[in-house]
N, C-alpha and C positions, 0 to 999 in steps of 0.2 A: 700678560703671560711675562716674567723675567726668564730670558733663557740662559741658558749653561753653555759656558764655553770651556773647551777639555785643554790643557795645559799637559803636555806628554813630557814628562821630566823624573828623574830619580828622586827628586826632595823637594818641598816647599820652597818657592822662590818669590823674590820681589814681584816678578810678572803680575800675579794674582792681585797684587793693591790695584793695580793700572787698570785689570780687567773688571774688577769692583767698581772704581771709580767712574766706568765709563756704562754702568747699569746693568752688568751681566753677571752671572754667577758662577765664578771659576771654580774648576773641579780640576785636581791633580788627577792624571793618569800616569802611573807609573810602569816602568817597561814590564814590570811581572804581571801586572794586573792587564796592561794592554794585550799582552802575549797570551793570555789565559783562555782557553776556549770558553769558559762561562761567560767572559764578561761582555755584557750589553747595556750600552748605555746611550742615551738621547743626548744629541748636541745639535746647537747652530753652529759652531765652528769649531775646530780644532786647530791648535797653534803648537809648533814644533820650535823651541827656542834655540838662538845659535850656540854652536859647539856641539849637536846632537851625535855629529860622526865621529868625535874626538875621544879615544877611550879614557883619557886623562880627565875628562869633564864628565863622562855621561855614558852609559849602556844603553841608550836609546835605540841606534840603529838597529840592533839585534831585534828588538821587538818591533819595530815599523817593517822589517823584511818578514818577520814570522806572521805579521798581521796585513799583508798587502791585499790581500783579498778583500776583507772588512774594509780596508782604509778605500779601496776602489769603490765598494757598493756606496760607503757613506759620501763620496762627492759624486757619484753618480745621482744618488737619490736626493741632492739637493745641496749638501753641508759645503761647508767653504772650509779649506786647509790652507792656512798660511806658515810655511817653513823658511827659517832664517838661514843665515850660513852654516853649512857643516862644519867650519873649524878646522878644518885637516885636508890637507892637499892628497884626496884621492877621489879620482873623477867619477868614480860609480857611488858616490855618496846618496845619489837620489834616486837610483836604480829600484827603489821599491814601488815608486810612484809611476803612472801610464803616462808618462812623460821622456821624449828623447832628449835629455840635456845632460851636462857634466859639468863640475865645479872646479875652478882651481884657487886654492888656497893663497890669500897673501893679503896682509894689511895695506890700506894705503889711504889717502885722502886727497880730494879733488873736488871740482866743480860736477854738479850731475846734469845731464844732458838729458831733457824730456823727449818723449817721442810725442808730439803733439798734445793737445789739451785732453787729460782725461780724468776722472774720478778719481782713480787710484793713487794719483799725484798727490792727494793730501797726507801719503803716508808720512810725509816731513812736516815737522811742525815749523811754519814761518819761513819756507823758504829760505835755509841757510844758504850761505854763501858757499861755504865748504863743509862737505860732510863726510864721514868715515865709512868705509868697505872693508870687510873681512875676504873678499876673493872676487872673483868674476865668473859669469856662467858662459858655456859654449854649447852652441846649439849645432851639432854633427851635420855638415852638410852645407854650412855656412862659414867664412873665413873674412878677415879684414875690417877695417873699421866701420866701412858701411855694410857689414853682412845683413842679409836678409832672412828673414824666415822659409825653411825650406817651404817648396808649394804644397806639397801633401798635409803640412802642417798648419797652412796660413790662416785656417778658419778657427784653428783651436789655440795656437800658442801666439802670443803678442808680447813683444819687448816694450816694456811702459817707460823703461830709464836706462840710461846708460853712464858709464864714466870712462872719458878718454876711448869713447867706442866700443866699451866691450859692455854687454847687459849684465846688469846689476839688479834689475827689477824684471818679472816676467809674470804674464798672466795666463793661465791654461785653463780653457773650459773643458767639462766632461760631463756629459748628460746633463742634469738639471743644477750641475753644482760646479766648483771652479777651484783652481790650485793658484795660488799667490808664492812664488819663490824672491826670495831677496837677499842680498848679502850687503844691505845696509848695516852697518854696525852701529846702529840708533835704536833707542825705544821708538816704536810707531807712535804717532800721534792720537789724542783720544777719538777726533774726528773719524780716522781712518778706522779705529777697531770698532766704533759705533755702526758706521756705515758697512764695513765687509764681514762684521761678525753676526750681524742679525738676518733673520730670513722668514720667510712665512710661517716656517714652522721649525721643530728640531729633528735631525735624522739620526736614525739609530745609528751607533757605531760597533 
């Protein structure tokens, strides 16, 4: 069975071609459609592209907040949600998710520091020496380059990559599903999309 992957954005984009190349059926979910009370669709994964909280690029953030409960149920039921950098300096850009995390906008280049060997590291193609990011994440209750995930969330939230000590890729477990947040300003690898957009079945959004 070919699985569907929802891309939440205002209009068609090149990302859909990459999803097709990975063997999935991409479906554009516009902000109006997502926020509509009658909208119901089954997906294996949902992708929120970079810049979703910047009003100069998109109106997605309002639809995400209006659909907060539906998104939570989708993840708990086994779906995967992948969200890229918010693209604007607003700490509350991810407040529509059941995860305590903040985002600080800013373009930068540097070397990735992986937090041990983990399958999610395949998000980068061919392990480049230098990569670009559009911000960093801040986990409330932690500080400094060696900051650790707060104890109450240690079984759910894991930092997978850092740049200069700051989280740039985190993974969060919720029910049968998971949330992947990244500020990497790069297209994800095909291997990553094939591994993390598939599931045992599609989950209703």
